[in-house]
N, C-alpha and C positions, 0 to 999 in steps of 0.2 A: 504493499498501499503504500502511497505518497499525498502526503499533504498537498491539499491547490490552493496555493494563498491566493488572499483576494485585495489586491493595493486601496480600490474604492472606498471611499470613507462615511460609514456607515449615516445612514440619511433614515429619518422618522415620518411618518407621517403625520402633514399638515392638517387637521380637521377642517379649522376652519376655510381652507381652499378649497374642500374638495367635490361640493356641491350648491351649485346655487339657489341656496332652501326654498325662495319663494317660487321655483320655475319646478323644485322635487316636490312640494306638498308638505314639504318642513315648516317649523315653527323659527320664527325670528330670535330663539334665542340656538338655535343651530341640534344637533342629532343629542338622544338623551344615552344616555347608558345604564339609564338606570333601572333595573328589574335584572342587569343582565350578572352570572356568574361567575367572579373573574377565573385567571386560568389558574389558577393557584389549586382554585376547586373544584374547577370543569371536572374532572374524571370521578368525580365519587357520584357527579350528575348519573354516569350510566350503566347499565345492566350488561352486561356481554357477555352472546355462549360462554359456556361451559366448557373450559380445559385453555383459553385461551388470556393474554393481555394485554393492555393498551398503556399509553404513554404517548405524553405529550412533546414533541419534538418540533415545536414554533408555535409559534402567537404572538397577537399583535406583543409592543410593538414595531417587532423585526418583521412580519407579514399581516398586510390585512386584506379582507375579502376576499382571500384564495378560492380560485374556480378547476385549476387545474396546475399539475406541476408536470418537472421532466428533471430524470437524474441522467448526465452525462456522461463518458464514458469516464471521463474523469475525476469524476461524485460530486459536482458539482449539478445542487438543487436550484431550478430552475424552477419559479414560480408566479403565476400570472397572477396578477391584481383585475379587478373589475368594481371599484367603487360606484361608477357609474349609473350601477342600476339600481330602477328601475328604467329612469328617463331621465337620466343625465351624460347628455355626450360632447361635454366640454374640453373633452383627451383629459380626464382624469386616468384614466387604466395605467399598466407599467406592469413590467416584467422586473420582481426584483431575482439577485443570487444570493444564499442563504450559505452561512457556512459555521464550521463549530472549529471557535478556534481555537478548544481550551482540549478536544476528545473523545466528548463525555459521552457523544453518542445526541447532543441537544445541540440546537444552532443555537447561536453567539453572535449570528454577525451577518447585518442584513444591507448590502449593494443596489442600487439603483440600477439595473441593465440595461432598459429601455423605459422611457414615460409619454406622455402625450398618444395616448394611444385610448381610442374612441371607449369602445365595450370589447377589448381581448378579451377570448374565452376557451383557448388551447393553443401547445404549445406542444413542438415536435423538434426534437434534435435531428439536425440538415448541413450535411458536408461540419462546416469549420464552427456550423451557429447554429440559430433555431426557425423555426417557422413557425407565424401564430396569421391566426385565425384572428381578425376584429374586420369586421364586416363594416366596407363591402371587398376588404383585402383578402390574397394572403399574403403576408409579411416574409419576407427574409429578412436576421436579425444576427449582425455577428462583430466581435471584439475583434481588430486584428492587430493590434498594440498589447493586450494582454491583464488593462488596467479596468476588468471589470464590466465595462460600458460599450459597448454594443458602440458603435462609428461607424456600418452600412447599414442602413433602410431601401430593401428596393421592396417594389410590388409588384409580388412573383406573381400573382391573379389574380383576377377583379371580376367585378360584377350582381357580386349575393348581395342580395335586398339586406338596406339595412331596413330590420325591420324589428316588430317583439324582440326583444335581448331572447325573450326564451327558443327564440325559432330560428338564430340568426347561426351562418355555417357556424362549425367551431370543432373538436375534440380530433384533429388530426392524426393520422396509427396511421407506422411502418407497418404493412401487412408481407404477409408471407409471399405472398406474390413478387413485391417488389415496388410496388404501387403506393401512395400515397391517399390514405382516403377520409374523405370526412364528413362529418356529419351533417346532416340539414337536413331541412324538414320546408322550407318553399319559407313565402312571404304571407302573411297574415293580416284581416284587415282588422282595421280598431277604429272604435266609435269615438275617443275619447284621445288621443293621441297621432293624429294626422298628420301635423304639420309638422314632427320629428320624428313619424314612425309606416311612415305610407309608404315610404320605397316599393319600389317593386324589383325592382334591377333593372340589368342587362344584362345582354348577352357574355356569358361568360370568356376571356377571353387573356389572353400570357399580353401582357402593354407590350414589353421587350422584346418582344417576337410579332411583328408582323408580317401576317399573314399566316401563322397558326392556325389551326381548328378552331372553333369558336364550338363554345357548347349556348345551347337556348338559354332564353331567359329566362333569369334568375335556376337557368339548369332546370325548368319544371317543376322544383319543388324536389328535388330528388336529392339523394346523399351522393359524392361525385369520385371517382381515384382519378390519380393523378400523375402525372410525370415531370416533374419540373424537369431534370437536364433536359429531355428532350421535346419538351413545353404539348402534349397532349395531354387531355384529359374524355372521358370516361361518363355519362348517368352511369350510378345506378340502377336498378330496379325498382326498390321504392326508396322507404325512407325513413330517416331518426330526426329523433327534437334534439334533446341534450345529450349524446355522448352516445357509443357505439361499441363493440367490441367482438375478437374473433379469437373461438376456440381453436388447441392446440395445434388440428387441423382445417382450419381456414374456413369455418364454417360463420354466417354472418352475421348476426345481433345485435338488434338494433331494442329500443325502448321508445315510449312516449310518454306524456304527462301521465294518463289513466292508465293504457297498456302497459307492462311493468318488462315485460320479456316476450319478442316476439323476432321470429327467423327467417329470415331471405329464403327462402327454397329453392329456388329460381334466378341465375342470372339473365343480365340485359344482355348479353353475346347470345342467348336460345332462344332467348325473347325475340327478338332480334329483326333473327334473321326469318320468319315470318309475320311480318304484318299482318298477314287474314287472322293470325286465330285470337283468341276472344277469349282475356286474360284480367282481371278487371283486379284481380290482386294474385301477387307476386311471392307474399310471404304467408304467413301465419302465425295466430298466435298458440303461442306454443304453453302455459300454463295450464295448470290443472285445477289450480283455485282461480280463476275466472284472469279473464283479464284486468276488470274494476279489479284486488283483488283487497281480500280484507288486510288489514295491518292489524300490529295489538301495538299500539300508542302506550308508554309510560309518564307521558308529562305532567307536572303536574296542577299544569295552569296554562293552556293547550291555547294558543292562537285561533282564533276560525273569524273566516275575512267570507265574505256575502256569499261567494262562490264555491265554498270548501268543504266537503260533502264531510259528511267525519264515518271514520275510520275507515277511511277505503283510497286504495291508493290514486291521487290526485298531484301528485309533481313527479314521477319517477325520473333522473338522468341519474347519471355518469359508470352506466352499465359496465360492469366487468368482467371478464370469468380469469378465474383464480388460477394461474400457469405458474404459482412462484413455488413448486415442488416440496415446501417446509410444512404446507400445512396435512395436518393429518385423515385419514377419509372418513368422509368423500367428498372432503371438498380438492380433487383432485378432477371433481368436473362441478363446481360448483362455481356458480354466475351470481356476482352482487350485483344491488342496484340500492342509491340510494336513494329516498323519500321525505324530501328537508319539511315538509307542511307539518308531517306527523315527527318529525325529529330522531329520522329510526334509520338502516338500513338492514336490508329487507335480503335475503338470503334463499336459492334458487339449486337444486342437483338436479343436472340433466342427465336425460337418459333417450337413449336411440329409440325411434318411432319411425322404421319405415326410411323415408328422405328425409324428413325430418326429425323435432325429440320432441317431451315433454318434460317441463319445467316441474319440481318436486317442490312444499313446501319440505324444512329441513326440520323445524319444527311446528306441533299445531296448531299454538294457542304464540308462539314466543317468537322474536328475530331476534337476529342475531346482533343487532346491535341497539337502544334505544338511550334515547333523554328522557330525564325527566323537568331538564332543561326545553324551554321553551325559545330560546333563544338560540338553544345549534342546531345545524341548518346546512349535512350533510348536505355536498351535492355530487362533489366527485369522488372517485377514488384513483389509486396509481398502485402498482404491483413493483417493488423494489428490488435492487440488485440478490439483496440475503431475503429474498422470497418473502418479506413483510406485505399485506395489505395497508397503505396509508390511503387516510378518510383527509379529505379535505373539508373543516367545519369551515363555513363564510359567515356566522355564527350573526344573526339578521332580529330584531324586533319582527320585521313582518318580511316574510319573501313573496309574497304573490304578488304580482303585479297589479296599480293601482286601475289598470284598466278592466279587471272584472271583485276589486273591491269597491263597497259604497264607494261616493258621493261623501256623504261623512264623515266614511273612513280617513279617506287623503285628504280634507280641507281640515279634519284633528289632527295634522300630522305626525311622524311619526313614521315615516317609508323611511328614512334614513336612521332613523336611530340605532344603534351598532356601525355606521359604517365605521370604516378605521379597524375595524377589532378582528379581528378571525382567529383558528387554529388545524392545524395539521397532527395527527393523530395514528400512530406507530403498531398495527398490530401484527401480535405476534402468539406461535404456541408458549402456554408458562413455560418459566427456563430458558424460554433463549437468551441470550446475553445482546451486550447494548446495539448499537444499529455501524458496521465496522466503516463503512463505506465514507461515515460524510468525513473519515479524516481522509479523505482519496484515497483516486484508484489509479493505478498501473495500468488498466485494459488500452485505454488510449493509448498510449505513447509501443503497446506490443505488435510483434510483425505480424502483420497478414497468417503467417503459419501459422501464427499462435492463436489468432482468431478463430483458425480455423476448427481448433479443439473445443470454442467454448458450443458450436454448434450442437455438441451432446451435455453442454451443462441439462440441468433437470430444471432451471429457472429459465419461462424464455424471456426474461430482460438482459439475461448474457446468450442466449441464441440469438433473439430479434437485433441484438446492436452489434456481437455477429456479424451474419447474415448483411446488413445496413453496413456495415461498414470495409466488408468487404468488398461490394457493389462498388457503392460510389468509390471507392477506392479503384476501382476495374483490373483488378492488381492478376494480368494473368496466369504468373509464376507457381499460384495457390491452388492452379487445376486438376494438377499430380492430388495434390492433399486429399480438396477437394472429392476424388472421385474413390477414392481411399475412403473418405468417410460417408458415404455417400454405403457403400461396401460392409460399415460396422455392424457385427452383430448382436453391442450389446447397446444399439440406441435407436431408437426409432428416432427417434426427434431428427437426432443429430441426421440419417440419413435423407428425412422428411428436407431439413433444413438447405442440405450440399447438393440436392437435387435443385432446389428449387433458386437458389445461391449459383450453384452451372447456371442457368437459365438466366439469372443473372447477368452474368458472364459471358453469353453468349457460347456457354463449354460444353452446356449438357446433348450427350452423344445418342445413338437412339439406341443402343447398344445397352443404357445408361438406365436408359426409360423401363427399355424390355425388361429386363430384370427387376424394373423395382413395378411393374405391374403384375411379379409375384410376386412379391414379399410378403412375407406370414401375417404383419399387422395388416390389418384394412385399410386407418389411416391414409398408409403410403401410396396404398393400392390405388388408395381413388383420386390425390394429388401425383400419380405417374398416370392416372389418364386425361386430367388436368394438359400435363402436359406436355403430353403426346398433342395438343389438338395443337401444338406450334410447329410440330413438324412431322404431322397429317404427312404429308407432299415428298419425304425426303428419302419413306422405306415400306416397302410391301409389307414386310415382316413385323413391322408395326402395328398394320394394323389386321397383322393374321394375330396377333396376340392380344389383339380389344379383342377382338371378336369371338378369342379364345375364353375371353372372361362372362363370358354370356350366364354361364353354372356356378358362378361367384358363391360364397357365401352369404357374404353383408348385402343385406340392402340400399346402403346406401350405398360402394360400390356400382353396383348397380345401377343403380338410379344416373350414378353420375357418365354408366359405359353407355347409356340413354340417349343422355347431353350432347355429349361426346360423338354419339354416331349423325348426330340428323346435320356436322359437317362433309362426312363420307357420303356421296354421291354412287354406291353402288346396288348391286340385284343384293352380294353379300349379306351387306351391312345394311340393308328395309327386312331381310326377312333376324336379321339379330332383334334386332329391333323391334318385330312386333314379336318375336320369342317373349323378348325380353317384356314388354307391353301385357299381353297378357298372366302370363307368369304374378306379375305383380299386378296387376288390374284394382282392386282393392284401394293400390295407394292414389289419392288426386291428382297427386303430383308424380307422376307416373304417367299417368294420361297426356302432361301436359307438359314432360317432356317427351312423346312420344311426338305428340302432333306440334310441335314446332317445328321438327324436323323439317315440311316441305306440304306447301297448303295446295299441290298439284293431285295427291293421290287420299283426298279426302272422298272420296266416292267409290273406290273399289274397298276402303278400306271398312266404312260404312258399310256396303253387304259383309262382307266379313264378318265385324261385327252381328251383323242382323242376324245371319244364320246361325252363329255360337250364340244366339241370347241366350241367357239363361233368365229368368225372372224371379227367380231361387237369390241372384246375387247382386246386387241395389249396383253395385258397378259397373253393369254390361247398362244400365240405365245411365247411369251420369258421364260416359264413355260416349252414347247412341247420340242422345243434347247437345256437347261440344261438337261431335264431330256433325250435327243436321245446322246447326247454329251457325260454325263455315261454313258450308255448304253454302247456305241460302245468304250469308252473308259475302259469297266473295265469286260465286257462279251464274249465271244467265243462262246457265242448258239445259233448262226446265226442268233439273232437278228439285229444286225445291215444292214445286208447284207437284210434280209425283210421288214425293216425299210425301205430302196434304191430303192426295188422293186414297192414299196406301194408309194411311195415319185414322181414317174418318170413315173409314168399311165399316158400317153399322153390326156384318156379320160377322167378325172377324175379331179376336183376342188376341193375340200370340204377348201381349205385355211390354214391347219396344214403344206403340203410338204415344201414349201419354208423354215420352221422354223426345220421340221427333218434334209433336205438338209442341213443347217448351224450347227448343234448341229455333224452329222457327220463329217465334218470338224474342228472341235471344238475340236470330242475328236478320231480321228483316229489314232492321228504322236504319242497316247502314248501307241497305240495293234499293234504290228507288226502285228499278227497275223491278223486282222482286215482288217490295211490297206491294206494287199498284198493278199486279197478274194474281198476288194473292189474297189478295180485297177483294177477288171479284166470287169468290170462297169463301164472299163471310154467311151468306145463305145455311149451309153444309157445315161451318163450326157452329153457325148457331144449334141445326138440330140434333149436331154429338153431344151437344152439351144441356140439352131438354133430355134426347134420348139413348144416348148411350149406354148400356148397361154396367159399365162401368166407373165404380167413381172416379179413379183418380183419371181417367183419361178426360173425361166431364170438365173436373179441377182444372187438366190441363187448356183446355178450351176458352174454360172462362177464362184466360188467363194469356189465350191467344187472343180473342174481344178485345179486353184490355186494351190490345197490344195496336192493334187493326182500326182502324175510319172505319166506323159503321155510319155509310153514305146514304142509305135505307131506312130513311125515317117512316114506312110503312112497316118495315122489318122492325126495326126496332119499337115502336108500337105496339104491337100488336107479340110481339117477346116480352116485352114487358107486363104487361096483363098476364102473359099465360104463364112467369114469376109470380103475381105475385097471385094467380088463383091456385100454383102450389106449392105455394107457401101456407096461402089458409086452408087450407086444406086437411084436415087433422089428420085423413088416414091414412095418410101419405108419412114416410118414416122424417124424425125431425131433420137429422140429418142434412136428406133433400131437401125438405122447410127450408131451412141454413140458405141451403148451398144456388136455393133457386130469388131467395131475397140478396144475395150477392150481389146479380146481374141488375137488381136496380141502378146501381152508381152509372152505372152510361147513359140514362135520360132524364127528366125532368124527373125527377121520385116523391115531389108534394103535394098530384096527384093521389098518392097512397099513401099521405101522409095518417087519415083518420085510422086505416085501415094497420098499419104499421103500429101503431103507441097501443091498439087495445091485444098486442102480441107481447106486449110487454106486462104482464102480469105475472104472479109469484104462482098462476100454475102452469105456466106454458112450460114447457123447455127453457135449460137456459141457454143451450146452443143460440135456439129460434130468438130468443129475448135479444140476447146481442147482436145476429148478423139484426135485429128490426132493429135496432137500438146502432148499430155503423151506418144503416139505410137515411138514415133517418137527419145523420148531420151532413149528408149533401145536402139538403131542402137550404136555401138561400135564407140570409134574417139573421132575426134573433129571438122566432117562434117553436124553433127545438129547445135551443139551451133553458125556455120562459118556462117549457115544458117539465122537462128535466127537475129544472129548480119548486117546481110541484111538487113535483115524485117522491126528492130525493129518498126523503127519510124512510121509504117501502120497499128503494132498491137495493135490493142487494149486495155486495160486496164487489162482482163477479161483476155489474152491469152497473158499478158507480167509476171502476174505471174507465171503462168504455163510456158514458156519460161526459164524463167530466174531458173528453179529448172532445168534446161536439162545440165545449166554449174556444179552442185556440182558432180559428181558421181565419175566423173577424175580429179585426178591432170592435167594436159593437160590442161582440159575442161578448168578446176580451172582458172590456170594464162591466160588461154583464157577469161575469166570473169573480171579479174584484167587488164590487158591490154587493156582494152574493157571501163571499167572506168576511167581512168586515161587520155585518149584518151579522152575521151567526148562520144563516142559512146554511153554508156549507161550512166543517170545521176543519180548520188550515191543517190541521193530521193528515187528512183528506189528502192537499196535494202531496203530489211524486218529488220526489229527485229534481227529477228531470224539468218534470211542467215548471215547478220554483224557478228552476235557471234559467226557462224559457221565458218565463213572464218577471221573470227582473235583469234579464232581459230586453226588453219591451224595444222596437222601435223608437217609437215615441215618447216621450222626456218625461211624461206624464202620465201616462198609465206605468212607465215605469219603475217611478218614484212614488208614484202606489202604489205598486206592487209593493217593493223596499220596503216599506212601511208596516204593510200589512202581514208581510213573511216575517221581517225581523224584529218582530215584535216582544218581547219582554213578558210573557204571561203570568211569569210566575215571579217578579220583578217583587211583589208584596209579601209571599210569604218570605221568598227568601232574606229579605229584612226584618225578615224577624229570629232567621237561623243564619245569620253573618255571619256568625262566630266560629261556625260549622266548617263556613270555608275559611279560614285563618288558622283553626286545629292540625295539627299534622294526626289522620286518625291509623290505628292502628288494625290491618286488617284481617290478622290472628282474632284482632277483639270480634270485627266486623263479620266473621261467619258466625260467632256465636249468635250476635245481634240478626244476624242472615233466619239461621236454623228455630230460633225464638218467636220470628214477627213474619218471613216471606217461606218457610219451605215448605209449607199449609198449601201453595198456590202454584211457586214457582224451584226451576231445578237452575242449578248453574252450568257450563257448560255441558252441557246433557248428566252433568253426575246429581241426583242426591235429591231433595225435594218429589213436588209433586207437580209432571206441565200441564198446569191450570195457565196460567197467565203466560208472558213472557218468556224464557232466558232470561233474565240477569247476566248471566255472560255475556250478552249479546252488546251490552250497553259502555261495558267496557274504551271506548271511547269515546263517549259525553265527555260534554266539559262540566264539570262538579255544580258549577249553578245550577248548568240545567234538569243536570239526576237527579240535585237533592230538588232541588221545586219537582220534577214526578214525582221525589218518594214521597213527598210530602201529602203528594193531590194530584195522583193518577189522573183525575180527568184532563189536566191541560194539557198533555199529546198521547194519547190516548194510540197503543201500537195500530196497525193494522190485521183485522183477524179476530183483537180483544174488544173488541166495543157491544156492549148489551144491544140483544135485539129483543124484542114482542113480538111472537106470532097468535096471531085471532084463526083457533079450528075454528068450524063449518060447523063444528057441534054446538062451541059459547065455551071452550075451553081457552085459557093464558099461557101459554108460557113463556118463559124467558131462559135468555142465552146467550155464549161465543157462538157465531156460524160457524161451524170448522171446514165444514166441505157443502156442497151445493152439485147434481149432480141433476139432470133433466125431468128424470123422477119424484128426485127428494131433496127438502135440506139437514140436515148433521145437526144440531143443535148440545153444545158442549153448560148444560146445565148447574151442572157444582162438579168438584175433581172430583174424578175415576166415573161420571154419571156424565152417558149420554144419549138423547137421547131423536129417532132417524124417525121423520114426519113428511108422509108422504105429498107431493105438492095438491093432487088434486084436494086433501083435506084441511087447505090451508084458504081459512077465506080474504086475511088478511096480513099484513105484515110491518112493521114499522121499527127503527132504526131510533132507541133513544139517547144517544150524543150522549153517553155517558161508562166508562167507568165499573166494569165489576169486583177492585182494586177497595179494599177501604185505603185511607188515606195515612199515614203515622204521624200530621202534624201533633204537636200536647202529646204522644201517645211517648215519643225517646226524648231524653235532651238530645245538648250538643253532641257531646260527644260521643255517643253514640251515632248519631248520623253522621259523624265525619270517620266514626271505625267502619258502618254499615260503609261506604262510597267508595274509601281504602279495600275493601274486601274486593267491591260490583269492579272497581276500574285497576286491583291487578291482574293481569288478564292470564297468570297462570293457575 
């Protein structure tokens, strides 16, 4: 190890110059630190996964507002500081170099490497300097005289939108493929800050290389890969928000606010070779616990802004695959993601599933890292040369952007409270010693031959940086060393990186690729197939070796082979591709890979699929749909008409007909000639909808009817009358009656309004009531919402959700809903989170403000005043469990355990803000959980029954009357039903003292 010294003096952040407070929504006295936790006390606020330890290696004033970091080959720590977030564009962004002068593994000196940056948010070591993402630019900064300050600043690439800081281009990563990859989501609209962040970007160009290839405006909102050395750039097939990562085999993983982890399954080069392939998404959400997954926050007093849902991912960022080689199992397949709003870091464990993955929780009710401090804001992570996971804590009172905050909260100031603060934590297995790289590294001074040895390191930091150094140096003398490493039997990673490094030096032989195609490790074989794409014209033996992989035991290898075979135009390759397709037919990505190859053989392949069709295997139907869509969208030889005619034969049902109709609907709008030709068959499609014996085909026929233009008014009117007649006939099965109602929105529904209202009755099947309400919602004006208000108390829960939707299509209806909420005709608890967001972000300012006033009102304020002390007491969760057993267990379970499952499971309330939780403990009527409100059912014989509606079917309603007692009531026996707008749960106000309330809340909010 060699100590690397910095000659530039320590520079402290001057808070008074960080932000023009008037423009930032701040107060005149400047940013406040009140409520923050000091660095020396910060570690104590965290709960960490057992078996790990964490230490603070840097904090304010050495570093402030950190969003990304890089440790270079000399052990120098660069940190990107972005104090300007959320709306200050005055140039306060900086890059600082941190160093450890006393060799204790903790940083104690800071040097400003570069300043006057706008909103910098990503860094990557490149050649002798660093690349910085600072929209609209990607910059190159270099220190040529060794004083620790950059004296070279070049714009490498530009044109990205300078939009909301949440979505600007960010986080450059050096990939296994020797390209630099940029995370990018594209421009998003703004209501409040159009002047500051309305930029939509331009074409993406290399300004110092006129005439070099350009990317479209703002890269079409996609992530980007580029080669700064030769000025080329390409679009990825998908996009990511803040952060992205690659697993050890180069699979691309991405993140977005709500969707914490998804996988780009098929890359852009495969999709771009066949423009006729209709693919709406090239990525798959891989979490098995939901895209908007539940998180287990432990924050003592969480900050809740206007559009922040409780207990769900809302600010996912900094996605990082752990490839450090020092964490124990199962962390060799772990991917970490920061969730700054909830003050935590979530971890998933990846398992392969066909062409993609499943991401599973590590712990059922607990996060890898969580803080009780509401100011702690993990935003990004980094795996260092020591295999440690470094967590960058932005540390702010408020992390949400003011675009999605209430105007009142912005006006109150506080947006920049905490500016100038920030921490970086080091997480390692227990017993790990201090960071030794802080004393400097000799890695950068080693010879290229020594770099080759690092390709076999267990830690990807060494492998990746060694590959980068060798490729950028373009040293041909190490080719023989790399060829030896490519045959290293002890390290699959060494073989992998050697192959790609040779490719980067243009020294990879087809013989080595063929050898790698037979590697014992599937990940190496998969990458060898990718590498072969650059060498297909060099060797017939290489193509033969590829074809021999058709029976490979690994699904991911077979998928990659299918992608690559699309570049080989031979009969043998086509035959193998078809075999691979039918071997893994149930994997939808295999279908997409096969169809990406060429659009010229769709009809022949479709005929093969129809011949082999197995109606018991759903994948056949999806493939038929895709092929039919491609034929309809791209071919004009009458094939679409023939397919339509075959599918509409009432006398046949081979199982594929519905899929053909869905496919025609998918593709017809892309082909005017086919759209015109197929519209002429509308009468036959309508006939199939009404008369075909197969329900699946009737559904697909209706879908096609809604896609095509209904030009025959007489046919439309007679069809609507027929639909209404079917719906009104009680001798016809309920599903068929509801199906007929779904036809009505094709025309004017208003003549049938009275009949439809008559179908919304307790005695009618629930499926019919829902269809009738949906049809009514298409009638213009406020008559239908007014009808809903008049019937609200008799509408059962499933109908209520549909009925609320009728208020959202017109501005006058929205106002009517808000008035009903104000007057208590509809309880605010009935408004779900997504509808709340729509209402509170309405385009009309007066409506928007009215909605925010109603939906953010603290109804428990008076109760909280009486029990204010309970919010200030430190509750004891162990004592709180006793309070729960004595007072709550009779009606409530906790995380599915103990107690009686009568009321809501109290374990689901762990993310509630303490004041809201306390108010609802004291008065459960404040916000009744959906499904737990009280209903009164009057039977035709006069008996009245009260309880909670637990289930609804077309035939009956199930009421839970008391713990352990349920009663099923036949719909035909019901005279009337009425919602009581109250809870069955008794309030605890006056029954428990302040300490017991505090203890009970501590128990409920403890996620363990």
